[in-house]
N, C-alpha and C positions, 0 to 999 in steps of 0.2 A: 504494500500500500504506500501511496505517496501523499504526504501531508501537503497542505497548501503552502505555497512558496511566499512566505512572509519575510520581509527584510528585517532580520532580528535587530540590526543596529538601530532601526527606527521604531522598534516595538513600543517603547515608552511613549514617544510622541504620538504614535498612531492611536494607542489605547487612550491617551488623554484626550485626543481629538474626538474619538468616539464618545467618550463620556461627556465632553463639552457639547457635542451635537445634540445629546439627549435633553439638554436644557432648552434647545430650540428657541433661542431669542431672535426675534425678527427685527428688522429695521422698524423704528417707530413702534416697538412692541408696547402694548398698553400695560403690560406687567411692569414696565419701567417708567412709562410716562403716560398717564391717563388724563387727557385734557377733557374737561366737561364741556360738551358742545350741544347738549340737549338734542342730540340726534342719535349717535351710537352710545354716548356716555351721558347719563342723565342724573342730575342731582335730585335724589328722591325727596329732599326737603321741599322742592317745588311741586311735587305731585302728591305728597301724602301729608295728612294732618299729623300733629304731634302725637296724638293718640295712636294712630296707625304705625308711626315710626317706633313707638314704644313697643307695639306688638312684635315688630321685627326683632327688636333688641332682646326681649325677654322670653319669646316663645321659640322653641326649637323648630316647630313647624307652623306655618301660617298660610292664610289665603286672604289677600287684601286687595280691594278695588283700587286701581290706579286712576284717581279722579282728577288729576291735574289741579291740585289744590291751589297752586300759585296763580294759574290763569283765572280761576274762579274768584280769588281774592282781588286780582287786578280789576276784573270786571265790576265787582261790588264797590271798590274804591272809586273807580272812574264814574260810576253812577252818582257819587256824592261830590265829585270834583266841581270846583267853582271857577276854574280858568283853564285856558288852553295850555298854559305852561305846566299847570298841575297835572293835566292829562298826559303831557309828554313825559313828565317825570315818572308818573306811575307806569307808563308803558314799558319802561326799561328797555329790554332787548328788542321790543317792537317799535321803539321810538321813531326810527328812520322811516319805517313803513307808514306809521300813523301820521307823521308830519306830511309825508308826500301825498297821502290820500285825503287828509281831512283839514289841513292847516287853513286853506282858503275858506272852507265852509265854517270852521270854528270861529273865524274872525267876522263872518257875516251874520250867522245865526247860531250862537253858541249852544243853546239848549237842543235845537234840532240836530245839529251836527254831533253833539254828545251822544244822542240816541244811536246815531250811525256808528260811532266808535264802539258803543256798548254791543251793538249787533255784530260788529267785526270780531270782538272778543268771544261772543257767543258762538260764532261760526268756528273760530279757532278751537274752542273747547270741543265742538262736535267733530272737528277734523281729527281729534285725538285718537279716536277708534281706528281711523284709517292709518294714522301714523304707527300705531301698535301692530296693525296688521302687517305692515311692511317690516317692522322690527322682528316679528315672529317668523316671517318668511325668510329673512336673512339668517336668523338663527338656525332654522331648519335646513337651509341650504348648506351652511357650514357643517352641520351635523351629518348631512348626507354625504358630503364630500370627504370629511376627515374623520368621521365617527367619533367626534368629541362634542360635548355640549359646552358652548361658549358663554352662556349668559350667567353672570354672577353679580352679586352685590359685593363691591369692594369697600373696605373700611379700614380705619387706622392708617390714614395717609401719612407718608413721610416725604420730606424733600431734602435734596442735597445737590450741590454742584461739584462735580469732579473734573479732572482734566480731560476726561474722555466722554462724559455724558452728564446731562442734567436729569435728575430723578424727581418725579412727582407721581407717586404710585401707592396703592394700598398694600399694606403688609399682609392682610388677611382677605379671604374670599368666602362667600357662602353661595353655593350653587342654587339658582332659582329658575323658575319657569314662568312664562306669561301665557295665559290662556284667554281666549275670547269666549265669554259665556253670554249668549244673547247680545252680541256686539259690545259687551262691556269687558275691558281688559282687567284680568285678575292676576296679581303677582302671588305665586305660590312657592313654597319650599319645604322639602323634608330632607334637605342635603346637609352634609357635615360641613364644619368649618375647616378650611385648608389654608396652609401658609403659602405665601407667594415665593415659591422656590427660586424663581428666576431672580427676583430682587435680592434674596439672601445670597445667592451665588455671586451676583455683581458686587454687593457690598463687601463680601469677603475678599473678592479680588482686589478691592481698593483699600484693603486693610482697615475697613470700618466695621462697626458693630453690625453683625448680621442677625441679631435678635433671635438666636436659637432658643427654643423652649424644650425643657427636658421632661415635660409631662404631656399626657394625651388630652388635647383640648378639642378634639374633633366633635365630641358630643355636647360640648358646652353651648350655652346661648351666647349671643354677642355681648349681652350685658355682663354675663359671668366672666367672659374673657377680658372685657374692658377692665373690670375690677381687678382681675389677677395681674394684668400687665402694668397697671398703674402702681400696684404694690411692688412688683418685681423690678420695675425700672424707675426708681424714684428720682434719678438724676435727670430725667427728661420731663418736660412739661407736656403732659398728654391731655389734650382737650377732650370733651365729650364727643364720642364718635358721630352721633346723629344730629349734630348741628350743621348749619349750611356751610358749604365749602367756600373758602375764601378765594374767589377768582382772581383778585388782584395779586395775591401771593403766588397763585399758580402761574401767572403770566410773567412774574419777575422774580425768579429764583436765583439768588446770588450766594446763599449761605453755603459754606464749605463744611459746616458741621450739620449733623442730622437734626431736623426739626419735625415734630409731629403736628399734624393738622386734623381738624374736624373734617367730616365728610362721609356720607354714605351714598355711594354712587352705583347706579345700575348700568352695566356695560358689557361689552364683549371682551372677555379675558380668556386667555388660554394658558392657565398655570400648568407647569410641567408636572406630570405624575411621577412619583418617586420610585415606583416599583421597577421599571425598566432599568433605571440608572443604578439602583442598588444591586439588581440582579447581574448586570454587566460588570459592575465593580467586583462582585464576588467571583465571577468567572475569571476576570483578569488577575485577581489576587490569589485564587486558590486552584486555578486550572489554566489551561492553555487555549485561548480562542482559536489558535491555528489548527487545533485538532478537531474542531467541531464538524467541519466538512472534509470528508475523506474521499479520495478518488483513486481509481486504477490508472496506471500509466497507459496500458494497452486497452484502448476503448473497444477493441474487438471482443474483449471478455464480456462486456455488457450486451453487445449485439448477439453473441453466441448464446448467452443465457436466455435472452428473450426468444430466440429462434427455437431453442430446445423446449422452452415452456409452451410455445404455440404449436410447433410442428412435430415435436417428439413426445408430446403428452407428459412433460415433466411438471406441468402445473395442473394439478388435479382438483383445484379449488378456485375456479374462475366463475364469478357471479357478477351480474350487472342488471340494472333496472331500466336503463335508457338505451334505445337503439343507437348504435354508433357505427362508424366506418372502420376500415382496417387500421388507418393511422391512429385513430383514437384508441382502438383496442391494443395496439402495439404500445402506445404510451401508458395505458392502464397497466399492462403486464410489467412494463419497465418500472413503474412506480411501486408495484407490489414487491419487486425483487431488490431494488437498490436505489440509491440517490438518483434523482431524475429531474430534468427540466422539461416541462410540457409547455411549449410555446406556439403561438400562432396568433394571427390577427383577430379582430372582433368577428363574431359570427362563425367561428370554426369549431365551437362546441367544447370549450375548456370546462365550462360548468357541468355539462353532461358527463364528461370524463371524470371529474372530481366526484360527482355524485355516485358514479359507478364504482370508483375506487373505495368510497366510504361504505357502500353497500357490501363490497367484497371484504373490507376490513372487519365490518360487523360480523359477517358470517364465519370468518375464520378465527374469530375470537381474539382479534388484535385491538389496539387502541390508537387513537389519532387525535392530534391537536390541529384544528383548522383555523387559520388566522387571515384576516384581511383588514385593510384600512377602511374599505368602503362598506358601509352598512348595506347598500343595495346589493353588493356581491353576496353577502351572507344571506340576505333574503332570497336571492336566487337559489342558493343551495337548499334552503328550506322548501321552496317550491319544487325543485328537481327531485328531492328525496321523497316527497309525498308523505305517506304514512311513516316511513322510516325516520322522518324528522323527529318523531316522538322519542326515538332512541338516542337522540343527540341533544346535548344541553347547549342552548343558544344563549350567549351572554352579550347582548348588544346595548350600547349606550344610546338609547333612543328615548327622548323625553316624550314622544308621542305614544310610547307603549306603556300602558299602566301595569300595575302589579298583576292584574287579572290575566293579561296577555302572557306574562312571564310564567305564571303558575298554572295556567290552564292546561298546556300540554303535559306538564309534570303530573298533574292530578289525573289526567287521562291515562298516563302510563302506569301509575301505581294502582289505579282501578283495574287495569288489565292484569297486572301482576298478582293482585290480591284475589282475582277471580280466574286465574289461569287454570286450564284443564289439560290440554294436550296439543301437540303440534306435529305435523308430518315432516319427515326428512325431505330435503329439496335437492334437485339435481344440479350438478356443476355443468357449466356450458362449455362448448368447444368453439374456438375461433375458426379452426380448420378441423373438420370432422373426418371420420374414416371414409365417408363417401367421397369427399374431396381428394383424399389420398389415393383411393381406388381409381378415380377418374384420371389422375395424373400418371399412375402406374400403367394404366391401359394405354395412355397416350405415349408414354415413354417406350412401351413395348413395341408400338407401331413404328416409332422412329429409329429403333435399333435394327430394323430389317431393311431389305431392299425396298424402300418406301414406294417408289413409283411403280415398280413391277407388282407389288402387293395390291396397290390401289387398282391397277388395271385388271388384275386377275379377279379380285373381289367383285368388281363392277360387272365383269363378264359372268361370273358365277351367279350373281344375284339376278341378272337378266334372264339367265337360263334356268335358274332353280328358284322359283318364287318362295318355296318353303325351305329355308336354310337348314341344311342337315350336316352336322359335323362329320358323321361317319362317311357321308358321300364325299366330303372334301378330302378326308384322309385317303379314300380310295382313289380319288383323282390323281394324287401324288404317286400312286403305285402304277399308273398306266404308263405305257411306252410314250415317249415324248413326241413321237412323229406321227401319231394317229391324227387323222383329219376326217372326222365325221360327226354327225349330230345324233346322239343316242336316241333321242325322242322319235326320230323318223327312220331309224336303222332297223334291220330285220330282228325279229324276236327269236328266230331259230338260231341256235348257237353256231352251227356250222356255217350258216349263211353269213352271220355276223363276223365270224373269223375271216371269211373270204373278203368281206367289205373292209375289215381292218387292214388286211395285208394289201389290198388294192389301194387303200388310201395312203399307205406307207410307201408303196412303190410307184404310186401314181400311174398304174396301168392295170389292165384287166389280166386276170390269171388265165393261163392256158389250161386245156383239158388235163394235161399231165400234172400241172401244179395243183389243180383242184383235187386230184387223186392222192396227193401227198400232204394234204392239210393237217392230217393228224400229227405230223412231225413238227408243226409250228406251235410249240408249247407256250411260248411267250404270248402269241396272239390268242391262244385258247384261254390263257390266264386273264388277258385283257378283256376278253369277251365275258368271262365269268364276272369280273368286276362291273362291267357296264350293265349286264343283265340283272345282276343282284342289287346294285347300289345306284346305278345312274340311268335307269331306264326312262325316268321322267325328266332327265336333263335335256333341255331344249335349246341347245346352242352348239356351235361348231367347236369341237375340242381342240382343233388345230389352232384356234386363237389363243388358247391359254397354256396348253401343255408345254410349249417350248420355253415358257417363262418360269415353269415350276422348278427348274434346276437351281435357280437362284433363291428359291423360297423354301419354307417349311410350312406344314399345315398350321402351325401356331401363328404364323404371320397373318393368315386369313382369319383365324379365330379371333386374334387380337382386334382386328378392324371391326369384325362383327360385334364383338363384346363392347367395343367403344361406342359404336353407333346405337346399340340397343340399351346401353347403360343409362339408367335414370338416377340422377342425383337425389339423395334423400334430403328432404327439408330438415333443417336443423333448428332447434330452439334458439331464438334470438335473444330473449331476455328472461329474467326471473321476474315474478310479480312482487311489488313491494309488500303485498299482504303475506305471501309465503315466507319471505325473509323476515318480516316483522314477527310472525308467529314463532318461527324457529329461534329467533334471537330472544324473544320474551321467555321462551322455555329456558334458555341458558342463563338469563338474568335471574329468573325465578329460582333456579338451583343455587346460584351464587348468593342471592339475597337470603334464601332459606338458611344457608349455612351461617351467614353473618348474623342473622336474627337470633340464633341459638344463644349467643353471648351478649347481644346488643339490642335486645328487643325494646328496651326503654328509649334508647336513642332513635330507633326507627319510628317508634310511636310519635315522638316529638317532631321528627322530620316530616312524617305524613300529615300530622295535625297542622303544622305551619304551612304546608302546601295547600291544605284545604281552607285555612283561614285567610291566607293571602295577605298578611299584614306586614311581614318583614321586608325591608329593602332587599332586592334581588342579590346585590353583591354581598351584603352582610349574610344573607342566607347561604350563599355559595361558600363563603369563608367558614361559617359556623358548622356546616354539615358536609365538609369536603370528604370526610371518611365514608359516609354513606353514598355520596355522589360518585366516588371512585368505584364503588361496588355496582351501581346501577348504570352509570354512563361511561362508556368506553370511548365516546367521541365528544369532544368539547369544541364548539364553534364560537369564536370570539374575536376580539380586536387586540392589537399589540399591547395596549396599555393595561389590560386586565391583570390583576394581581394573581399570579399562578405560583406563589411561593410555597404552596403545599405540595407541589410536585418536585421531584428530584431529577438529577441528570439521567437522561435517556429512559425516563419512566414510561413515556409514550413510545409505542412502536414506530409511529409515523408523525411527522410534522408536515403539514401541507400549507404553504403560503400562497394565497391567491393574490392576483394583481401584484406579483412580486416586483414588477418593474416600477411600482409606485411606493415601495417600502425601502426605507434606508437600512443599510447594513447593520447599524447599531441597534435599530429597533428589532431586527430579525434574529440576531445572534442569541439573545436570551430564550427565544422561542425554539430555535434549532437545537439549543443545548439540552432541551428536555426530551429530545426524540432520537431514536436510533437511525431511522431512514428519513431523509429529507426530500420533499417534493416541492418544486418551485413551478408555479403556473403563472404565465404572463406573456408579454410580447416585447422582445428586444427592440422593436421598431416603434414602440409607443413612447409617450413622454416619460422622462425620468423624474424622480422626485426632486423638488427644489426647496431650498430654505435660505433664509437670511441667517447666517450662522456667525459664530464667534471665532475670530482668528486667535483670540486669547480672551481670558476673562475680562481683561481691561479694555478691550477694543471690539466693539460690536459694529461691524460695517457690512455694507453690501459688496461682496466680492464676487463679481459676476463669473469670472473664469473658474474660480475655485468651486463655486456653487454648482456649476454645470459639470464639473469633473467629478463631483461626489458620486460614487456608484450606488445604484440600487442593489438590493440583495440579489436580484436576477443577474445584473452585470457581474457581481462578485462571483456568483455560482458559475457563470459562463467562463470567467477568467480562471477559475479554479479547475476547470475541465470536467464539470459534472456532465453526465451523459445527456444529450439533447434529443428531443422528439418534436418534430414539427407536425402540427395538425394542418393538413394541406387542402382542406375543402371548405369553402364558404357557404354557409346555409342561410345566412341572414338576408343578403341582398336578393331581391327577386329578379334583378336585371344585372347582367354581367358588366355592363358599362359603368355601373355604380362603383365597381371595385377593381376594374382592370388597370387603372392608373396606379393604384396602391400595390397591386400584384407585381407590376413590372418595376416600379421605382423603389419598393421597399422589401419585396420578398423574392426578388430575382426570378419572377414569373413562375415560382414553384407553387403558388396558391391557385387552386382551380376554382373558377367562378363561372357558372353558366346561368342562362336565363331560366326563369320559371315558365314552363310551357303554358301558353295561353294568355300570358300577361301582355298587356299593351305597353310596349317599351320604347316606342319611337321618341317620346318626349320625357324619358326617365331622367335626363339631365336638361334642365331648361335654364338658359342664360339670358339675363337682361343687362344690357350695357347702358348705364345712365351717365349723365353729365354732372355727377355730384362732386363736391369739394371736400377734401380732407383738411379740416380746420380744428385745431386744438384737440386732436384725438377723436374727432367725431365727423360723421358725414350725414347731415340732416336730410338730404335728398334720399339717400339710401334708407335711412331710418324710417322715414314716412312710407316709402315704397314697400319695404319688407313687412311693416305692420299691416298695411292694407292687404298684402299677399297672404299673410297669416290669417287675417279675418276672412278673406275670400275662401280659404281652404279649411276653415275651422271645422265644418261639419262633413268634410269629405274624407278626413283621415282620423284614425283613433288617437294618434299622438303626433305632435309636431315639435320639433326643436327649431328655435330661432337662434342662429349662431352668429356671433360677430368675431372679428379677428382681433379685437382688443377690448379691454374692460370698460373704457370710457364710452365706446359705442353701445355696449350692453346697458350701461347705466342710463344713457340718453334714451334708448328704446324703452326701458322699464319705466322711466319717468313719464314719457309720452303716453304709454299704455295706462299707467296709473291715473293720469289726469283726464284722459280723453276717451279711453276704450274700456268701459266697465265689463263688457262681455269677454274681452281678452283677459282682463285682470282676473275674472272669476275662473277662466280656463287655466290660468297660471296657478291659482289657488288649488284647483282640482288636479293639478299636474298633468293636464291634457296638453298644455303648452309649457315648454321649458325655454327660458331665455338664458343663454350661456355664452361664454367666450372661450377662446382657445385654451386658456389656462385651467378651466374647470369643466370641460366637456367630457373628459375621459370617463368611461363607464356608462354613459347614457346612450340610448338609441331611440329611434322614432320611425314612424312610417314615412313621414315627410321631413326633410331637412331643408330649411331656408337659410341661406348664408348671405350676410352682409359683409363684403370684403372691406369696405370703407375707404381704402387707400385710393389715391388718384395719381395722375402722372407726375405731380410735383412733390410727392411724398419723399422724404429723406429716408431711404430704405435702411440705412445703418441703424436707425432708432426703432425699427419695427420688430415685432415679436418673430415674424416669419424669417427674418434675416439673421437672427442670432443663432448661436450654436444650439442645436436642439429644435430649431424652428421647423425643420422638415418633419421631425417626429410629431410636432403639434399639428402640422398640416395633415399628416397621415391619420392621426386620431380624428381630426375634424371631418375629414372627407369620407370616413368609414362608418358613419352613424346611421345611414338611411337604409330602410328596408325596401321602399317602393320608389321614392323620387327625391331628387335634389334640385332645388331652385337656387341659382347663384345670381346674386345682384352685385354688380361691380361698376366702378368708375375708373378702371385701369385696364390696360391691355398689355399683353406680353411684350410688345415692342416698346412700351414705356419704361421698361427695365433695361438699362444698358447692359450689354454683354461683356463689358470689360472685366476688370478684377472684381470678383464677387465671391461670396461664400457659396459652398455647396448647398446650403439651406435656401438661400434666395434663388439659386439656380433651379432647384426643385420646384419652388413656387412659380418661377417663370415657365417651367415645363408644364405645370398644372394649368396655367392660363392658356398655354398653347393647346393643351388637351381639350379644354372647354370649347375650342373653336373647331375641333375635328367633326367630321360627319359621324352619325350614329354608328355606321358600320366600322369606321376607323376606330372609334372608341371601344367597340366590342373586341376588335382584334388587336388592341394596343399591347396586350400582354402575351399574344400568341407566339409560340416558338415553332419555326418550320420543322425542326427536327424532333418535335414532341408529338409522337403519334400514339393514339390510344392503344394500338395493337403492338406497340413496343418493337416495331421493325427497326433494326439497326443495320445489320449486314444481311442482305438478301442471300439466301442459300438456294441451291438448285432444287432441293426437295420442297421448298415453299414457292410454288408457282404463283405468278402474278395473275390471279383470277378475278381481280376487281373489274377490269374492263369487260371480261366475259359475262359477269353478272349484269352489268349495265346493259349490255347488248341484249341479253335474254329478256330482262325485265321490260325493256323498251318494246320488244316484239310481242311479248306474251300478255302484258297488262295494258289495257286501253286507257287513253286519256290521262296518262301519268307523265309529269315532267320530272326530270332527274337533275339535281344540282350537285355537282362534285364538291367534295371538301367543304361541306356546309358548316359554317361556324355558329356555335351556340354560346360562345364565350371563349374561354381558354382551351376548350375542347372542340374538335371538329368531327362531325360524322364523316365517314368515308363518302357517303352520298345521302341525300335526303330526297324523298319522293313527295311531289306536290300534286294536288288535284284542285283545279280551279283556284290557283294561287294560294292555296292553304296547304301547309305542311301536314302530311298525313302519316308519314313514317320516316324515322331516321334509321339508317343502316350502318352497322359496324361490321367490318370484315375481320373475322377472327382467324388470323393466320397461324394460330397455335404456336406462336413464337415463345410462349412461356413453358413449353415442354421441357422437362428436366429441371425446372426452377420453381419450387413451390411458392417462393416469395413473389416472383413475377406473376404467377397465376393468381395469387391472392390480390395483388394490386390491380390486375386487369379486371377481375370481376367486381372488385370494390368500385372501380370507376363506372362500370355498367350500372351498379346499384345506385350510385350517385345520380346518374342521368335519369334513371327511373324515379328516384326520389323527387326530382324536379318536374316530374309529370310528363316527360316526353314519350310519345309512342315509339317503341324501339324494337328492332329486330337484329339479333346478332347472328350473322351467317358464318357458320363454322366451315372451314376449308374442306374437311372430310365429308361433311354432310352435303355440301354443294357438289363436290366431285362425284359422289356416289349416289346421291338421291336428289338431284336438282328439281325434279317435279314436286317432290314432297316439300322442298324449301320454298318453291314458288307458291304452292298452295298455302303454306304458312304465312308468307308475305301478304297474300291477298286476304286471308282471314284477318290478319292484324289490321290491315288498312280499313276493312269494313267494321270490325269490332271496335277499334279504338276511336273511330270517327263517326259511328252511328250512320254509316252509309248504306 
């Protein structure tokens, strides 16, 4: 075994960087500077009465209406104002707007104008619900993208100015949620208090007091914590937490010593979780991170192991619940056997493969830890697993999931366990079964003989002998090879037949004397016996075949007949989730029954808490980890989940989904817990990015370094983990939607074909506008794509409105929010998603509408698509659509100069060129001339070119059929397609049997056939031998398919 090649000289620095990265301090991180702006960061003193703020301080859990108390007080005071100046003074942050709108009216008729000002503030109060709706939407978006909950109350503010950074941030947080109940915003919390770890780390780096506490304050109330720290830190003047924040102090921080400030602020904060950092630190201190991923030098070892498992029956426990193709099954087996990378672009079925792997892991009594950053990805697993999801413990950080949703599947499972009776054994599946092997053996037997002679002889025999008879064939080989007669019309009297045999051999009539000596012709009499006994019904000229038999054996003829008459057995494709579920419940029942013998009280408490559904899910997980280990062998969660109850390699498998989006330092503690590591992702998708610390004292945006930080997928690739490409796209209904991606990013190894019957002429629709790129936005395009979205709202189940930068996204969202309530509601219902290049990964839709936003005057060096990794973002963006893409742009490819430019902007330019191609050119964009479905590489004599022969026969025998050669359906071409009245009625694949002797090629060939059938195409595979020997039968089959598939 070869360990990862880690530069030992740099170990210390590398390890420290990994630990630093887990703090994840962003540029302008609110954990270091949280400026109150009443937008993302809100002073709760303005929104809550003193009584409500008191509830937050003294109650560990609360639900409080966010009434915007400040605005209400403003309105009430303005109603009593006696002058315009007094109104301006009371308006505070609204002063500029009030003066602009009402100054003239207040000077002319003060009382009437004052009513208008009061109405203005009343409307602002009413707008509050809309504001909170946007706030909730933003929080949910962050949660969906990063699987963290960002909304917290920050309190116990401190400020300090250092040489590297100005600090104004809360030392503590309490996680909260905002719900809309009958349009009223409610602030709720049952969360613990947590410390601002990022702030502590920074203060420590500056050799300042980092205010570490040596007691558990997580369950304390804010008031209790306030009392404690005032007692513990008497050297500091600590004001009451829930007083109004001092904005003037916030805007003018010069103190080089730490000062405490009042303030209780609702905002978006992402405090680092401590578990990952502690775990990684323990690995570094007590183990060797270099040993976590182990690989073989000789990668053929992996391939050979998989081949033996699939083709030589060495894997006798293969189970799956989702239909998959050969590349997916290959990856599945690889993952069961050893460390594996499963990679492929969107729509290639990674989630199906992982669900199958999990079903297999369950049934073979192994354990797995499945982790993804994306909540949506974990939800997909739940759906793919079906009923088997009950056997997996899902720990998701989702504020929209209440306790009932967490406990409901657990309750369902323990009800099954407590009422379990019996389960039936289930059958393992075969990727390649005995029938497949027999077929190939028969084919191999044919091609080891004198192939052409055998074909000719068999064809003659079958014409002459309708009922194939093996004994007759054996006797044919015993005849003299120079006989030239037809047994069927030959004399039945033996002496007369002997005479005919000799005359056929000598090619002249026998004389009278010769006839008298016939008895001496022993060979001829033997031949006559054979013909009369075994070949009397043979209706063909023996002279046509007998000369060829010297080069053949009877087995050569038998092999061809066996091959032609062989019927492949249908194999079981999947196991049902129900049968696996029942069998696994039986195993859990037995384990749990043993556990309960000594731990019945613990189990009773465990089951009771599940049924009462009161405890926080994470606290429940930590408290009952011992029982959970007995019941759940599969844990599905996020990287930040505290898994400290598990030890090194306690899991048999760790599966990291969206591995291209997970940092190395986040993944290592997960991988450490498992024996076999499986990485699922796409090397050509966007890499994870962060604003990170080059040292504790200097937090900067370092663009080059950021983009060079490897994801765990990149790291696994660099370590030499065995890779498996999923090579077929199922998502896109039209090939043109993905051919650009296939060629530019996947070396044309990705197969994409049309969905038969779909109307695809306008699957990519392009609108060239005369918009302008100004201050990061293009208003002309924004207006156009909004109207396009509205126009298609009821035509598609789901729409993504995608922009190439964040500012254009914000512009579009603001317009929709103000002017298009129907679209705003669609966004709330997630029927429409508004995204940009940076946050689109993981989403998909039926219709993708793109606003490029750039124009010909754009400075390309500053755009996202031109930066390193920009091409990967383009790949992600353009691979989201199932049915159609609408591209709205104000730039053409020629607007981008071809001089010195990055590969990323060059790919963008090629994409703009691609958009201008014809539909047929787009479909064929990724085609490879040397890529044939039938795997022809070097033509051999025995493989005759019979394609032209087939075309000629079909043209003559089937009326009103038009034949198109090499008909493209995407990256795959039919050898020819048959059309009737301009409608394709059948695709023809010529099977030259080039896979003989190679079971892997055989599997890939029929896998491709299966893929075409999956896409709905009427298809006929014409086998070389069948055509040569039974052309009439093949023609009948073609005609039947034409009429059956097309209802003709």
